[in-house]
Each structure stands twice: as C-alpha cells, then as structure tokens.
VOZA-727787 format. One record per residue: residue number from 1; residue in one letter; x, y, z of N, C-alpha, C in turn. Coordinates in nm, 3 decimals. Example, Ala and Ser with C-alpha at 12.3 -4.5 7.8 and 13.67 -1.06 7.14 Angstrom:
<site fivo="1" romar="a" n_c1="1.319" n_c2="-0.569" n_c3="0.780" ca_c1="1.230" ca_c2="-0.450" ca_c3="0.780" c_c1="1.320" c_c2="-0.330" c_c3="0.780"/>
<site fivo="2" romar="s" n_c1="1.285" n_c2="-0.225" n_c3="0.708" ca_c1="1.367" ca_c2="-0.106" ca_c3="0.714" c_c1="1.290" c_c2="0.003" c_c3="0.787"/>
//
This chain:
<site fivo="1" romar="m" n_c1="-8.024" n_c2="1.218" n_c3="-4.680" ca_c1="-8.010" ca_c2="1.264" ca_c3="-4.543" c_c1="-7.946" c_c2="1.402" c_c3="-4.541"/>
<site fivo="2" romar="s" n_c1="-8.001" n_c2="1.486" n_c3="-4.464" ca_c1="-7.943" ca_c2="1.620" ca_c3="-4.451" c_c1="-7.880" c_c2="1.634" c_c3="-4.313"/>
<site fivo="3" romar="e" n_c1="-7.762" n_c2="1.690" n_c3="-4.315" ca_c1="-7.692" ca_c2="1.711" ca_c3="-4.189" c_c1="-7.728" c_c2="1.847" c_c3="-4.134"/>
<site fivo="4" romar="e" n_c1="-7.748" n_c2="1.852" n_c3="-4.006" ca_c1="-7.774" ca_c2="1.980" ca_c3="-3.942" c_c1="-7.641" c_c2="2.046" c_c3="-3.910"/>
<site fivo="5" romar="n" n_c1="-7.635" n_c2="2.172" n_c3="-3.932" ca_c1="-7.514" ca_c2="2.247" ca_c3="-3.899" c_c1="-7.518" c_c2="2.286" c_c3="-3.752"/>
<site fivo="6" romar="n" n_c1="-7.439" n_c2="2.219" n_c3="-3.676" ca_c1="-7.430" ca_c2="2.251" ca_c3="-3.533" c_c1="-7.316" c_c2="2.349" c_c3="-3.512"/>
<site fivo="7" romar="i" n_c1="-7.349" n_c2="2.474" n_c3="-3.521" ca_c1="-7.249" ca_c2="2.577" ca_c3="-3.501" c_c1="-7.256" c_c2="2.621" c_c3="-3.356"/>
<site fivo="8" romar="k" n_c1="-7.149" n_c2="2.597" n_c3="-3.286" ca_c1="-7.142" ca_c2="2.635" ca_c3="-3.145" c_c1="-7.067" c_c2="2.767" c_c3="-3.132"/>
<site fivo="9" romar="e" n_c1="-7.117" n_c2="2.851" n_c3="-3.046" ca_c1="-7.048" ca_c2="2.976" ca_c3="-3.020" c_c1="-6.922" c_c2="2.946" c_c3="-2.941"/>
<site fivo="10" romar="p" n_c1="-6.813" n_c2="3.017" n_c3="-2.969" ca_c1="-6.691" ca_c2="2.991" ca_c3="-2.894" c_c1="-6.710" c_c2="3.029" c_c3="-2.747"/>
<site fivo="11" romar="l" n_c1="-6.659" n_c2="2.946" n_c3="-2.662" ca_c1="-6.670" ca_c2="2.970" ca_c3="-2.519" c_c1="-6.568" c_c2="3.073" c_c3="-2.475"/>
<site fivo="12" romar="m" n_c1="-6.606" n_c2="3.161" n_c3="-2.387" ca_c1="-6.514" ca_c2="3.258" ca_c3="-2.329" c_c1="-6.431" c_c2="3.185" c_c3="-2.223"/>
<site fivo="13" romar="p" n_c1="-6.302" n_c2="3.215" n_c3="-2.216" ca_c1="-6.219" ca_c2="3.148" ca_c3="-2.118" c_c1="-6.257" c_c2="3.181" c_c3="-1.973"/>
<site fivo="14" romar="w" n_c1="-6.311" n_c2="3.300" n_c3="-1.950" ca_c1="-6.348" ca_c2="3.342" ca_c3="-1.814" c_c1="-6.496" c_c2="3.381" c_c3="-1.812"/>
<site fivo="15" romar="s" n_c1="-6.572" n_c2="3.316" n_c3="-1.724" ca_c1="-6.711" ca_c2="3.356" ca_c3="-1.706" c_c1="-6.715" c_c2="3.475" c_c3="-1.609"/>
<site fivo="16" romar="e" n_c1="-6.826" n_c2="3.545" n_c3="-1.606" ca_c1="-6.839" ca_c2="3.660" ca_c3="-1.515" c_c1="-6.829" c_c2="3.615" c_c3="-1.370"/>
<site fivo="17" romar="e" n_c1="-6.882" n_c2="3.498" n_c3="-1.339" ca_c1="-6.876" ca_c2="3.445" ca_c3="-1.203" c_c1="-6.731" c_c2="3.418" c_c3="-1.161"/>
<site fivo="18" romar="e" n_c1="-6.652" n_c2="3.365" n_c3="-1.253" ca_c1="-6.511" ca_c2="3.338" ca_c3="-1.223" c_c1="-6.434" c_c2="3.468" c_c3="-1.201"/>
<site fivo="19" romar="k" n_c1="-6.464" n_c2="3.568" n_c3="-1.280" ca_c1="-6.396" ca_c2="3.696" ca_c3="-1.265" c_c1="-6.422" c_c2="3.757" c_c3="-1.127"/>
<site fivo="20" romar="l" n_c1="-6.545" n_c2="3.743" n_c3="-1.078" ca_c1="-6.579" ca_c2="3.800" ca_c3="-0.948" c_c1="-6.522" c_c2="3.721" c_c3="-0.831"/>
<site fivo="21" romar="s" n_c1="-6.500" n_c2="3.592" n_c3="-0.848" ca_c1="-6.452" ca_c2="3.509" ca_c3="-0.738" c_c1="-6.299" c_c2="3.505" c_c3="-0.730"/>
<site fivo="22" romar="l" n_c1="-6.228" n_c2="3.569" n_c3="-0.823" ca_c1="-6.082" ca_c2="3.562" ca_c3="-0.824" c_c1="-6.012" c_c2="3.635" c_c3="-0.710"/>
<site fivo="23" romar="p" n_c1="-6.049" n_c2="3.758" n_c3="-0.676" ca_c1="-5.970" ca_c2="3.829" ca_c3="-0.574" c_c1="-5.948" c_c2="3.755" c_c3="-0.443"/>
<site fivo="24" romar="p" n_c1="-6.047" n_c2="3.691" n_c3="-0.384" ca_c1="-6.018" ca_c2="3.621" ca_c3="-0.259" c_c1="-5.925" c_c2="3.501" c_c3="-0.274"/>
<site fivo="25" romar="q" n_c1="-5.930" n_c2="3.435" n_c3="-0.387" ca_c1="-5.849" ca_c2="3.315" ca_c3="-0.406" c_c1="-5.704" c_c2="3.346" c_c3="-0.443"/>
<site fivo="26" romar="y" n_c1="-5.684" n_c2="3.440" n_c3="-0.533" ca_c1="-5.550" ca_c2="3.463" ca_c3="-0.586" c_c1="-5.500" c_c2="3.606" c_c3="-0.569"/>
<site fivo="27" romar="g" n_c1="-5.587" n_c2="3.699" n_c3="-0.535" ca_c1="-5.545" ca_c2="3.838" ca_c3="-0.525" c_c1="-5.525" c_c2="3.902" c_c3="-0.660"/>
<site fivo="28" romar="c" n_c1="-5.598" n_c2="3.856" n_c3="-0.761" ca_c1="-5.587" ca_c2="3.908" ca_c3="-0.897" c_c1="-5.721" c_c2="3.963" c_c3="-0.943"/>
<site fivo="29" romar="q" n_c1="-5.715" n_c2="4.053" n_c3="-1.039" ca_c1="-5.836" ca_c2="4.110" ca_c3="-1.097" c_c1="-5.818" c_c2="4.114" c_c3="-1.249"/>
<site fivo="30" romar="i" n_c1="-5.911" n_c2="4.054" n_c3="-1.321" ca_c1="-5.905" ca_c2="4.054" ca_c3="-1.467" c_c1="-5.978" c_c2="4.178" c_c3="-1.517"/>
<site fivo="31" romar="l" n_c1="-5.904" n_c2="4.267" n_c3="-1.583" ca_c1="-5.962" ca_c2="4.390" ca_c3="-1.635" c_c1="-6.021" c_c2="4.369" c_c3="-1.774"/>
<site fivo="32" romar="l" n_c1="-5.947" n_c2="4.302" n_c3="-1.860" ca_c1="-5.993" ca_c2="4.270" ca_c3="-1.996" c_c1="-5.960" c_c2="4.125" c_c3="-2.024"/>
<site fivo="33" romar="s" n_c1="-6.054" n_c2="4.052" n_c3="-2.082" ca_c1="-6.023" ca_c2="3.914" ca_c3="-2.119" c_c1="-6.050" c_c2="3.894" c_c3="-2.268"/>
<site fivo="34" romar="d" n_c1="-5.966" n_c2="3.813" n_c3="-2.331" ca_c1="-5.974" ca_c2="3.782" ca_c3="-2.474" c_c1="-5.990" c_c2="3.911" c_c3="-2.554"/>
<site fivo="35" romar="t" n_c1="-5.891" n_c2="3.995" n_c3="-2.547" ca_c1="-5.897" ca_c2="4.127" ca_c3="-2.608" c_c1="-5.790" c_c2="4.145" c_c3="-2.715"/>
<site fivo="36" romar="s" n_c1="-5.792" n_c2="4.259" n_c3="-2.779" ca_c1="-5.696" ca_c2="4.287" ca_c3="-2.886" c_c1="-5.580" c_c2="4.371" c_c3="-2.832"/>
<site fivo="37" romar="m" n_c1="-5.472" n_c2="4.379" n_c3="-2.908" ca_c1="-5.356" ca_c2="4.457" ca_c3="-2.867" c_c1="-5.389" c_c2="4.606" c_c3="-2.862"/>
<site fivo="38" romar="a" n_c1="-5.478" n_c2="4.652" n_c3="-2.948" ca_c1="-5.516" ca_c2="4.794" ca_c3="-2.948" c_c1="-5.582" c_c2="4.833" c_c3="-2.816"/>
<site fivo="39" romar="k" n_c1="-5.667" n_c2="4.747" n_c3="-2.761" ca_c1="-5.732" ca_c2="4.776" ca_c3="-2.633" c_c1="-5.633" c_c2="4.765" c_c3="-2.518"/>
<site fivo="40" romar="l" n_c1="-5.537" n_c2="4.674" n_c3="-2.528" ca_c1="-5.438" ca_c2="4.658" ca_c3="-2.422" c_c1="-5.345" c_c2="4.778" c_c3="-2.410"/>
<site fivo="41" romar="q" n_c1="-5.322" n_c2="4.849" n_c3="-2.518" ca_c1="-5.229" ca_c2="4.961" ca_c3="-2.518" c_c1="-5.292" c_c2="5.092" c_c3="-2.470"/>
<site fivo="42" romar="d" n_c1="-5.411" n_c2="5.088" n_c3="-2.419" ca_c1="-5.478" ca_c2="5.207" ca_c3="-2.367" c_c1="-5.406" c_c2="5.253" c_c3="-2.239"/>
<site fivo="43" romar="p" n_c1="-5.357" n_c2="5.377" n_c3="-2.234" ca_c1="-5.283" ca_c2="5.423" ca_c3="-2.116" c_c1="-5.370" c_c2="5.455" c_c3="-1.996"/>
<site fivo="44" romar="s" n_c1="-5.501" n_c2="5.441" n_c3="-2.005" ca_c1="-5.588" ca_c2="5.474" ca_c3="-1.892" c_c1="-5.594" c_c2="5.363" c_c3="-1.787"/>
<site fivo="45" romar="f" n_c1="-5.527" n_c2="5.252" n_c3="-1.808" ca_c1="-5.524" ca_c2="5.144" ca_c3="-1.711" c_c1="-5.413" c_c2="5.169" c_c3="-1.608"/>
<site fivo="46" romar="p" n_c1="-5.418" n_c2="5.101" n_c3="-1.493" ca_c1="-5.315" ca_c2="5.123" ca_c3="-1.389" c_c1="-5.180" c_c2="5.063" c_c3="-1.428"/>
<site fivo="47" romar="t" n_c1="-5.076" n_c2="5.113" n_c3="-1.364" ca_c1="-4.940" ca_c2="5.067" ca_c3="-1.395" c_c1="-4.912" c_c2="4.927" c_c3="-1.341"/>
<site fivo="48" romar="d" n_c1="-4.993" n_c2="4.877" n_c3="-1.250" ca_c1="-4.970" ca_c2="4.743" ca_c3="-1.195" c_c1="-5.044" c_c2="4.634" c_c3="-1.273"/>
<site fivo="49" romar="a" n_c1="-5.087" n_c2="4.665" n_c3="-1.395" ca_c1="-5.156" ca_c2="4.566" ca_c3="-1.478" c_c1="-5.056" c_c2="4.494" c_c3="-1.567"/>
<site fivo="50" romar="y" n_c1="-5.082" n_c2="4.366" n_c3="-1.589" ca_c1="-4.995" ca_c2="4.281" ca_c3="-1.671" c_c1="-5.073" c_c2="4.225" c_c3="-1.789"/>
<site fivo="51" romar="v" n_c1="-5.004" n_c2="4.207" n_c3="-1.901" ca_c1="-5.060" ca_c2="4.143" ca_c3="-2.019" c_c1="-5.022" c_c2="3.995" c_c3="-2.012"/>
<site fivo="52" romar="v" n_c1="-5.122" n_c2="3.909" n_c3="-2.012" ca_c1="-5.100" ca_c2="3.764" ca_c3="-2.006" c_c1="-5.141" c_c2="3.705" c_c3="-2.140"/>
<site fivo="53" romar="v" n_c1="-5.048" n_c2="3.635" n_c3="-2.203" ca_c1="-5.076" ca_c2="3.564" ca_c3="-2.328" c_c1="-5.076" c_c2="3.415" c_c3="-2.295"/>
<site fivo="54" romar="y" n_c1="-5.186" n_c2="3.349" n_c3="-2.327" ca_c1="-5.197" ca_c2="3.205" ca_c3="-2.297" c_c1="-5.270" c_c2="3.137" c_c3="-2.411"/>
<site fivo="55" romar="e" n_c1="-5.264" n_c2="3.005" n_c3="-2.409" ca_c1="-5.323" ca_c2="2.925" ca_c3="-2.516" c_c1="-5.417" c_c2="2.822" c_c3="-2.457"/>
<site fivo="56" romar="e" n_c1="-5.533" n_c2="2.809" n_c3="-2.521" ca_c1="-5.629" ca_c2="2.707" ca_c3="-2.482" c_c1="-5.694" c_c2="2.653" c_c3="-2.608"/>
<site fivo="57" romar="n" n_c1="-5.699" n_c2="2.522" n_c3="-2.622" ca_c1="-5.758" ca_c2="2.457" ca_c3="-2.740" c_c1="-5.698" c_c2="2.510" c_c3="-2.869"/>
<site fivo="58" romar="n" n_c1="-5.566" n_c2="2.523" n_c3="-2.873" ca_c1="-5.492" ca_c2="2.570" ca_c3="-2.990" c_c1="-5.533" c_c2="2.710" c_c3="-3.036"/>
<site fivo="59" romar="r" n_c1="-5.584" n_c2="2.791" n_c3="-2.944" ca_c1="-5.619" ca_c2="2.930" ca_c3="-2.974" c_c1="-5.549" c_c2="3.019" c_c3="-2.872"/>
<site fivo="60" romar="s" n_c1="-5.493" n_c2="3.128" n_c3="-2.918" ca_c1="-5.419" ca_c2="3.218" ca_c3="-2.832" c_c1="-5.512" c_c2="3.330" c_c3="-2.782"/>
<site fivo="61" romar="y" n_c1="-5.498" n_c2="3.364" n_c3="-2.654" ca_c1="-5.578" ca_c2="3.468" ca_c3="-2.590" c_c1="-5.485" c_c2="3.569" c_c3="-2.524"/>
<site fivo="62" romar="m" n_c1="-5.535" n_c2="3.692" n_c3="-2.508" ca_c1="-5.463" ca_c2="3.796" ca_c3="-2.435" c_c1="-5.556" c_c2="3.858" c_c3="-2.332"/>
<site fivo="63" romar="d" n_c1="-5.509" n_c2="3.865" n_c3="-2.208" ca_c1="-5.584" ca_c2="3.926" ca_c3="-2.099" c_c1="-5.503" c_c2="4.037" c_c3="-2.036"/>
<site fivo="64" romar="l" n_c1="-5.572" n_c2="4.129" n_c3="-1.970" ca_c1="-5.508" ca_c2="4.233" ca_c3="-1.891" c_c1="-5.552" c_c2="4.213" c_c3="-1.748"/>
<site fivo="65" romar="c" n_c1="-5.456" n_c2="4.191" n_c3="-1.657" ca_c1="-5.486" ca_c2="4.158" ca_c3="-1.518" c_c1="-5.406" c_c2="4.245" c_c3="-1.422"/>
<site fivo="66" romar="r" n_c1="-5.465" n_c2="4.270" n_c3="-1.307" ca_c1="-5.395" ca_c2="4.339" ca_c3="-1.198" c_c1="-5.361" c_c2="4.237" c_c3="-1.090"/>
<site fivo="67" romar="t" n_c1="-5.246" n_c2="4.256" n_c3="-1.029" ca_c1="-5.205" ca_c2="4.171" ca_c3="-0.919" c_c1="-5.092" c_c2="4.238" c_c3="-0.842"/>
<site fivo="68" romar="r" n_c1="-5.075" n_c2="4.197" n_c3="-0.717" ca_c1="-4.962" ca_c2="4.247" ca_c3="-0.640" c_c1="-4.839" c_c2="4.161" c_c3="-0.659"/>
<site fivo="69" romar="k" n_c1="-4.861" n_c2="4.030" n_c3="-0.678" ca_c1="-4.750" ca_c2="3.936" ca_c3="-0.693" c_c1="-4.765" c_c2="3.862" c_c3="-0.826"/>
<site fivo="70" romar="l" n_c1="-4.659" n_c2="3.862" n_c3="-0.901" ca_c1="-4.660" ca_c2="3.797" ca_c3="-1.031" c_c1="-4.679" c_c2="3.646" c_c3="-1.018"/>
<site fivo="71" romar="t" n_c1="-4.630" n_c2="3.588" n_c3="-0.910" ca_c1="-4.646" ca_c2="3.443" ca_c3="-0.890" c_c1="-4.793" c_c2="3.406" c_c3="-0.872"/>
<site fivo="72" romar="c" n_c1="-4.872" n_c2="3.492" n_c3="-0.809" ca_c1="-5.015" ca_c2="3.465" ca_c3="-0.793" c_c1="-5.086" c_c2="3.466" c_c3="-0.928"/>
<site fivo="73" romar="l" n_c1="-5.043" n_c2="3.555" n_c3="-1.015" ca_c1="-5.101" ca_c2="3.562" ca_c3="-1.149" c_c1="-5.068" c_c2="3.435" c_c3="-1.228"/>
<site fivo="74" romar="f" n_c1="-4.944" n_c2="3.391" n_c3="-1.219" ca_c1="-4.905" ca_c2="3.268" ca_c3="-1.288" c_c1="-4.983" c_c2="3.149" c_c3="-1.231"/>
<site fivo="75" romar="d" n_c1="-4.995" n_c2="3.141" n_c3="-1.098" ca_c1="-5.070" ca_c2="3.032" ca_c3="-1.036" c_c1="-5.215" c_c2="3.028" c_c3="-1.082"/>
<site fivo="76" romar="l" n_c1="-5.275" n_c2="3.145" n_c3="-1.096" ca_c1="-5.414" ca_c2="3.153" ca_c3="-1.142" c_c1="-5.430" c_c2="3.090" c_c3="-1.279"/>
<site fivo="77" romar="y" n_c1="-5.346" n_c2="3.126" n_c3="-1.373" ca_c1="-5.356" ca_c2="3.073" ca_c3="-1.509" c_c1="-5.311" c_c2="2.927" c_c3="-1.517"/>
<site fivo="78" romar="y" n_c1="-5.214" n_c2="2.888" n_c3="-1.437" ca_c1="-5.169" ca_c2="2.749" ca_c3="-1.435" c_c1="-5.280" c_c2="2.659" c_c3="-1.382"/>
<site fivo="79" romar="d" n_c1="-5.346" n_c2="2.701" n_c3="-1.273" ca_c1="-5.454" ca_c2="2.622" ca_c3="-1.215" c_c1="-5.575" c_c2="2.614" c_c3="-1.307"/>
<site fivo="80" romar="k" n_c1="-5.604" n_c2="2.721" n_c3="-1.378" ca_c1="-5.723" ca_c2="2.724" ca_c3="-1.465" c_c1="-5.700" c_c2="2.649" c_c3="-1.597"/>
<site fivo="81" romar="f" n_c1="-5.584" n_c2="2.671" n_c3="-1.662" ca_c1="-5.563" ca_c2="2.619" ca_c3="-1.796" c_c1="-5.460" c_c2="2.506" c_c3="-1.806"/>
<site fivo="82" romar="g" n_c1="-5.385" n_c2="2.480" n_c3="-1.700" ca_c1="-5.292" ca_c2="2.369" ca_c3="-1.701" c_c1="-5.150" c_c2="2.407" c_c3="-1.743"/>
<site fivo="83" romar="a" n_c1="-5.065" n_c2="2.305" n_c3="-1.745" ca_c1="-4.924" ca_c2="2.325" ca_c3="-1.778" c_c1="-4.908" c_c2="2.366" c_c3="-1.924"/>
<site fivo="84" romar="n" n_c1="-4.805" n_c2="2.443" n_c3="-1.951" ca_c1="-4.768" ca_c2="2.489" ca_c3="-2.087" c_c1="-4.874" c_c2="2.575" c_c3="-2.154"/>
<site fivo="85" romar="s" n_c1="-4.967" n_c2="2.630" n_c3="-2.078" ca_c1="-5.068" ca_c2="2.716" ca_c3="-2.140" c_c1="-5.025" c_c2="2.863" c_c3="-2.138"/>
<site fivo="86" romar="v" n_c1="-4.952" n_c2="2.904" n_c3="-2.034" ca_c1="-4.907" ca_c2="3.043" ca_c3="-2.025" c_c1="-4.786" c_c2="3.062" c_c3="-2.116"/>
<site fivo="87" romar="k" n_c1="-4.800" n_c2="3.152" n_c3="-2.212" ca_c1="-4.691" ca_c2="3.178" ca_c3="-2.306" c_c1="-4.605" c_c2="3.295" c_c3="-2.262"/>
<site fivo="88" romar="s" n_c1="-4.667" n_c2="3.402" n_c3="-2.209" ca_c1="-4.588" ca_c2="3.515" ca_c3="-2.160" c_c1="-4.671" c_c2="3.599" c_c3="-2.064"/>
<site fivo="89" romar="i" n_c1="-4.602" n_c2="3.664" n_c3="-1.972" ca_c1="-4.660" ca_c2="3.763" ca_c3="-1.881" c_c1="-4.569" c_c2="3.884" c_c3="-1.888"/>
<site fivo="90" romar="e" n_c1="-4.623" n_c2="3.996" n_c3="-1.935" ca_c1="-4.544" ca_c2="4.117" ca_c3="-1.955" c_c1="-4.613" c_c2="4.234" c_c3="-1.887"/>
<site fivo="91" romar="f" n_c1="-4.537" n_c2="4.342" n_c3="-1.866" ca_c1="-4.595" ca_c2="4.463" ca_c3="-1.811" c_c1="-4.697" c_c2="4.520" c_c3="-1.908"/>
<site fivo="92" romar="g" n_c1="-4.803" n_c2="4.578" n_c3="-1.854" ca_c1="-4.905" ca_c2="4.642" ca_c3="-1.936" c_c1="-4.860" c_c2="4.781" c_c3="-1.978"/>
<site fivo="93" romar="y" n_c1="-4.947" n_c2="4.851" n_c3="-2.048" ca_c1="-4.915" ca_c2="4.982" ca_c3="-2.103" c_c1="-4.981" c_c2="5.096" c_c3="-2.025"/>
<site fivo="94" romar="g" n_c1="-5.040" n_c2="5.064" n_c3="-1.909" ca_c1="-5.113" ca_c2="5.165" ca_c3="-1.832" c_c1="-5.021" c_c2="5.270" c_c3="-1.773"/>
<site fivo="95" romar="r" n_c1="-5.077" n_c2="5.389" n_c3="-1.751" ca_c1="-5.001" ca_c2="5.502" ca_c3="-1.697" c_c1="-5.063" c_c2="5.560" c_c3="-1.570"/>
<site fivo="96" romar="k" n_c1="-5.176" n_c2="5.507" n_c3="-1.523" ca_c1="-5.245" ca_c2="5.560" ca_c3="-1.405" c_c1="-5.186" c_c2="5.502" c_c3="-1.277"/>
<site fivo="97" romar="n" n_c1="-5.183" n_c2="5.585" n_c3="-1.175" ca_c1="-5.141" ca_c2="5.541" ca_c3="-1.042" c_c1="-5.243" c_c2="5.438" c_c3="-0.992"/>
<site fivo="98" romar="p" n_c1="-5.200" n_c2="5.321" n_c3="-0.945" ca_c1="-5.294" ca_c2="5.219" ca_c3="-0.900" c_c1="-5.384" c_c2="5.265" c_c3="-0.786"/>
<site fivo="99" romar="k" n_c1="-5.335" n_c2="5.355" n_c3="-0.701" ca_c1="-5.417" ca_c2="5.405" ca_c3="-0.591" c_c1="-5.531" c_c2="5.493" c_c3="-0.641"/>
<site fivo="100" romar="l" n_c1="-5.509" n_c2="5.561" n_c3="-0.753" ca_c1="-5.609" ca_c2="5.654" ca_c3="-0.804" c_c1="-5.693" c_c2="5.596" c_c3="-0.916"/>
<site fivo="101" romar="w" n_c1="-5.657" n_c2="5.480" n_c3="-0.966" ca_c1="-5.729" ca_c2="5.421" ca_c3="-1.077" c_c1="-5.869" c_c2="5.377" c_c3="-1.031"/>
<site fivo="102" romar="g" n_c1="-5.968" n_c2="5.416" n_c3="-1.106" ca_c1="-6.105" ca_c2="5.375" ca_c3="-1.076" c_c1="-6.178" c_c2="5.465" c_c3="-0.978"/>
<site fivo="103" romar="l" n_c1="-6.111" n_c2="5.565" n_c3="-0.923" ca_c1="-6.177" ca_c2="5.656" ca_c3="-0.831" c_c1="-6.257" c_c2="5.760" c_c3="-0.909"/>
<site fivo="104" romar="k" n_c1="-6.372" n_c2="5.791" n_c3="-0.857" ca_c1="-6.454" ca_c2="5.894" ca_c3="-0.919" c_c1="-6.427" c_c2="6.026" c_c3="-0.847"/>
<site fivo="105" romar="p" n_c1="-6.421" n_c2="6.135" n_c3="-0.921" ca_c1="-6.396" ca_c2="6.264" ca_c3="-0.856" c_c1="-6.511" c_c2="6.302" c_c3="-0.763"/>
<site fivo="106" romar="k" n_c1="-6.477" n_c2="6.369" n_c3="-0.654" ca_c1="-6.580" ca_c2="6.413" ca_c3="-0.560" c_c1="-6.660" c_c2="6.526" c_c3="-0.621"/>
<site fivo="107" romar="e" n_c1="-6.787" n_c2="6.526" n_c3="-0.588" ca_c1="-6.872" ca_c2="6.634" ca_c3="-0.636" c_c1="-6.848" c_c2="6.757" c_c3="-0.550"/>
<site fivo="108" romar="t" n_c1="-6.827" n_c2="6.868" n_c3="-0.615" ca_c1="-6.803" ca_c2="6.992" ca_c3="-0.541" c_c1="-6.935" c_c2="7.067" c_c3="-0.527"/>
<site fivo="109" romar="k" n_c1="-6.959" n_c2="7.117" n_c3="-0.407" ca_c1="-7.080" ca_c2="7.194" ca_c3="-0.382" c_c1="-7.049" c_c2="7.341" c_c3="-0.397"/>
<site fivo="110" romar="k" n_c1="-7.140" n_c2="7.409" n_c3="-0.462" ca_c1="-7.123" ca_c2="7.554" ca_c3="-0.478" c_c1="-7.159" c_c2="7.623" c_c3="-0.347"/>
<site fivo="111" romar="k" n_c1="-7.078" n_c2="7.722" n_c3="-0.312" ca_c1="-7.103" ca_c2="7.795" ca_c3="-0.187" c_c1="-7.181" c_c2="7.920" c_c3="-0.212"/>
//
C-alpha cells in the first residue's frame, strides 16, 4: 500500500474578505499580516500603527494594524483567535503622519 502525501498549504490567519470587513466592526485596518520584523520596521507606515504578536495553532504571527483605540484592536484579535492568543501589542515603527499617509500628490498643471 502506498500512502498519498496530503500536503496542505498553511492557511492565512486573515482572508482578504475579513480584512475588508474589519473597519465597520472594530475600527481597525490590517496593513500587513503574517509578516517579518524587517517589513514591520519600515518607516513609511503611519505613526498610529501597532505591531500585534499572536499565536494560533502553536505558530506565532506578527501583524501591523491601524486603530484609534487599542482596546478595539485587542477585541478584534480576542474575538477572532480566542483567549490567550494575543501575546503583545506594541507601537509600530512608522514615521508618517496618519492624516497624510496613503495620500497621492496632486498633479500640477503647467501654465
């Protein structure tokens, strides 16, 4: 008898649909999910972003999220992953003003 190798791809903790439905429910926005420390330390992100370290299925993940209230961010991860899953929530490394982050410069017309 030969066994088939059932290799399953690891599931992402956040689907694209979940990322889009978050702002109305919790007032949070996930900028990066399941990322590395090198990507988190990019200063081009806004100053109101937080690094969330959590655990699911004995695997540790790091996300970068924006929120106005830290309690809403904690509630989001608690509701999604359950008790004892959130390991830490720390300030991010971004340096951009949150009001100006993501804005595209206006096109100037030549006179």
